[in-house]
PLY file of the C-alpha trace (Angstrom):
ply
format ascii 1.0
element vertex 173
property float x
property float y
property float z
element edge 172
property int vertex1
property int vertex2
end_header
-14.35 -17.74 -0.42
-10.81 -16.36 -0.49
-7.90 -18.00 -2.21
-4.26 -17.39 -1.40
-2.65 -20.29 -3.25
-3.27 -21.71 -6.69
-4.87 -25.12 -6.28
-3.39 -26.51 -9.49
0.18 -25.51 -8.66
0.40 -26.01 -4.92
-0.64 -29.63 -4.77
-2.40 -28.83 -1.49
-5.59 -27.06 -2.46
-6.61 -26.15 1.08
-3.29 -24.89 2.47
-3.23 -21.16 3.24
-6.86 -20.62 2.28
-10.06 -19.81 4.10
-12.95 -21.85 2.84
-16.50 -20.54 2.52
-17.88 -23.79 3.94
-15.69 -23.47 7.03
-16.66 -19.83 7.45
-20.32 -20.84 7.41
-19.81 -23.68 9.88
-20.30 -26.43 7.30
-16.79 -27.79 7.91
-16.10 -29.27 4.47
-13.18 -28.30 2.26
-14.21 -27.11 -1.17
-11.48 -27.03 -3.83
-11.63 -23.95 -5.98
-9.92 -24.25 -9.36
-8.51 -20.94 -10.61
-7.81 -22.08 -14.15
-6.37 -19.34 -16.36
-6.89 -16.78 -13.60
-3.74 -18.01 -11.86
-1.76 -17.00 -14.99
-3.27 -13.51 -15.29
-0.71 -10.89 -14.24
-3.39 -8.47 -13.09
-4.93 -11.05 -10.77
-1.60 -12.17 -9.31
-0.47 -8.55 -8.88
-3.68 -7.71 -7.03
-3.33 -10.75 -4.74
0.28 -9.77 -4.00
-0.74 -6.15 -3.37
-3.38 -7.27 -0.88
-0.83 -9.36 1.03
1.73 -6.55 1.02
-0.87 -4.02 2.22
-2.08 -6.38 4.97
1.48 -6.69 6.24
2.04 -2.92 5.96
-1.10 -2.23 8.02
0.02 -4.70 10.70
3.44 -3.03 10.86
1.87 0.45 11.04
-0.88 -0.45 13.51
0.68 1.56 16.34
0.91 4.65 14.11
-2.42 4.06 12.37
-1.05 4.87 8.92
-2.31 3.42 5.67
-0.04 2.93 2.65
-1.62 6.00 0.99
-1.14 8.19 4.07
2.48 7.06 4.41
3.06 7.83 0.73
1.61 11.32 1.10
3.78 12.07 4.12
6.88 10.84 2.26
6.14 12.96 -0.81
5.40 16.05 1.26
8.68 15.57 3.12
10.69 15.13 -0.09
8.89 17.89 -2.02
8.43 20.90 0.24
6.23 23.65 -1.13
4.39 21.47 -3.66
0.63 21.77 -3.87
-1.95 19.12 -3.08
-2.89 18.66 -6.75
0.71 17.73 -7.62
0.97 15.26 -4.73
-2.39 13.66 -5.55
-1.53 13.39 -9.24
1.86 11.81 -8.55
0.21 9.16 -6.36
-2.72 8.62 -8.72
-5.28 9.56 -6.07
-8.53 11.17 -7.23
-9.23 14.66 -5.89
-12.23 13.76 -3.66
-10.33 10.85 -2.13
-7.24 12.98 -1.64
-9.19 15.72 0.12
-10.61 13.15 2.57
-7.13 11.69 3.10
-5.70 15.15 3.81
-8.59 15.96 6.15
-7.65 12.87 8.14
-3.95 13.74 8.24
-4.72 17.33 9.24
-7.14 16.27 11.98
-4.30 14.16 13.42
-1.93 17.17 13.17
0.43 15.35 10.79
0.33 17.86 7.94
-1.11 21.26 7.13
-2.45 22.98 4.03
-1.17 26.51 3.59
-2.52 28.92 0.99
0.11 29.46 -1.69
1.58 32.96 -1.91
1.96 32.51 -5.70
-1.57 31.26 -6.40
-4.25 31.98 -3.79
-6.45 29.20 -5.25
-3.80 26.61 -4.44
-2.64 25.08 -1.16
0.85 23.81 -0.47
1.37 20.93 1.91
3.77 20.88 4.82
4.51 18.37 7.54
3.88 19.49 11.09
6.43 18.74 13.81
4.24 15.83 14.88
4.04 14.68 11.24
7.83 14.73 10.96
8.16 12.67 14.14
5.51 10.15 13.05
7.10 9.85 9.61
10.52 9.18 11.17
9.02 6.37 13.26
7.06 5.05 10.27
10.17 4.89 8.08
11.94 2.84 10.75
8.99 0.45 11.06
8.73 0.06 7.30
12.44 -0.65 6.97
12.79 -3.02 9.94
9.49 -4.88 9.77
7.76 -4.52 6.40
10.51 -4.18 3.79
12.82 -6.53 5.67
10.15 -9.24 5.51
9.82 -8.73 1.76
13.62 -8.76 1.39
13.85 -12.02 3.33
11.14 -13.59 1.19
12.52 -12.45 -2.16
16.25 -11.99 -1.67
18.08 -8.89 -2.89
18.43 -9.89 -6.56
14.76 -10.86 -6.92
13.68 -7.72 -5.06
15.64 -5.52 -7.47
14.32 -7.45 -10.49
10.74 -7.18 -9.25
11.09 -3.44 -8.63
12.46 -3.02 -12.15
9.63 -5.04 -13.72
6.90 -3.29 -11.73
8.38 0.12 -12.53
8.37 -0.78 -16.22
4.67 -1.68 -16.02
3.85 1.48 -14.05
5.77 3.78 -16.40
5.25 2.19 -19.81
1.99 0.24 -19.82
0 1
1 2
2 3
3 4
4 5
5 6
6 7
7 8
8 9
9 10
10 11
11 12
12 13
13 14
14 15
15 16
16 17
17 18
18 19
19 20
20 21
21 22
22 23
23 24
24 25
25 26
26 27
27 28
28 29
29 30
30 31
31 32
32 33
33 34
34 35
35 36
36 37
37 38
38 39
39 40
40 41
41 42
42 43
43 44
44 45
45 46
46 47
47 48
48 49
49 50
50 51
51 52
52 53
53 54
54 55
55 56
56 57
57 58
58 59
59 60
60 61
61 62
62 63
63 64
64 65
65 66
66 67
67 68
68 69
69 70
70 71
71 72
72 73
73 74
74 75
75 76
76 77
77 78
78 79
79 80
80 81
81 82
82 83
83 84
84 85
85 86
86 87
87 88
88 89
89 90
90 91
91 92
92 93
93 94
94 95
95 96
96 97
97 98
98 99
99 100
100 101
101 102
102 103
103 104
104 105
105 106
106 107
107 108
108 109
109 110
110 111
111 112
112 113
113 114
114 115
115 116
116 117
117 118
118 119
119 120
120 121
121 122
122 123
123 124
124 125
125 126
126 127
127 128
128 129
129 130
130 131
131 132
132 133
133 134
134 135
135 136
136 137
137 138
138 139
139 140
140 141
141 142
142 143
143 144
144 145
145 146
146 147
147 148
148 149
149 150
150 151
151 152
152 153
153 154
154 155
155 156
156 157
157 158
158 159
159 160
160 161
161 162
162 163
163 164
164 165
165 166
166 167
167 168
168 169
169 170
170 171
171 172
């Protein structure tokens, strides 16, 4: 059963929610009480992240980019000559996962790993011409579809406040 609204707060326990009974063809609405869970920041942050990522994936469907892939392309663009360990560390992606992500981006000719001239054990990351073009399109889609939807939902002041609060958690917690 998935829950997208807090039953206690919304007043309409079934609105915006898929019900396990419905999914199994039983057809009855089962109210799920979240209790203290609805007040747990970690839980609410995760639910929000899932919604944001779902929207991002819909917006990027034509380019077939995930949030992680988009982030890598952005960092490579803004930090030319940096190695894959630095990019992975900045994004908090574990080495094995990052290697698989880069393999995917390379197989699509969006980026390339080049052996560093300073340290032959290290590879620097560069965007290919195709990667630059895809990133340009992706930035436009993110701005006009994804971020604009969030901006409309939150308003500018709330967006800025939320970014500040989330940055504080990310940097100081």
